[in-house]
C-alpha positions in Angstrom: 64.2 135.4 140.7 65.6 132.8 143.2 67.3 135.6 145.3 64.0 137.6 145.5 62.1 134.5 146.4 64.6 133.5 149.2 65.2 137.0 150.5 61.8 138.5 150.4 60.8 137.1 153.8 63.7 139.4 155.2 62.4 142.4 153.2 65.5 142.2 151.1 64.9 143.1 147.4 66.8 141.5 144.5 66.5 143.2 141.1 68.6 143.5 138.1 69.4 146.5 135.9 70.2 146.0 132.2 71.7 149.3 131.2 71.8 150.5 127.5 75.0 151.3 125.6 76.6 153.7 128.1 79.0 156.5 127.3 81.9 155.4 129.3 84.7 156.7 126.9 84.8 153.7 124.5 81.8 154.6 122.3 83.0 155.7 118.9 80.9 157.9 116.6 80.0 154.9 114.5 78.8 153.0 117.5 76.9 155.9 118.7 75.1 156.3 115.4 74.1 152.7 115.4 72.9 152.9 119.0 70.8 155.9 118.3 69.3 154.2 115.2 68.4 151.0 117.2 67.2 152.6 120.6 63.6 153.5 120.9 64.8 156.8 122.7 67.6 157.4 120.2 69.9 158.0 123.2 73.2 156.6 124.5 72.9 156.3 128.3 75.3 158.2 130.7 76.7 156.6 133.9 74.6 159.0 135.9 71.4 157.9 134.4 72.2 154.3 135.0 73.1 155.3 138.8 69.6 157.0 139.1 67.8 153.7 138.4 70.2 151.8 140.9 69.8 154.4 143.6 65.9 154.3 143.1 66.0 150.5 143.5 67.9 150.8 146.6 65.6 153.4 148.0 62.5 153.0 150.4 60.2 154.0 147.4 61.2 150.8 145.6 60.5 148.5 148.7 57.9 146.6 146.9 59.9 145.9 143.7 61.5 142.7 143.7 62.5 140.0 141.2 62.5 142.5 138.3 64.9 143.1 135.4 64.7 146.8 134.7 65.7 147.0 131.0 66.7 150.6 130.2 66.6 151.4 126.5 
């Protein structure tokens, strides 16, 4: 929030992405089942899905989004 407030006058946005459990090779079948049961979407995220959100936030389309925590679930 502080970065968004300080950098906004320069049209620099500052946001955070809170990704879900992400399949980076360490998730065991037991962990995957627990994530699926606890997640509203029942889905373990992929690195590509996380990157899509980050690319969007860095794009011109997100120029008015700042000071936000994007919680992916």
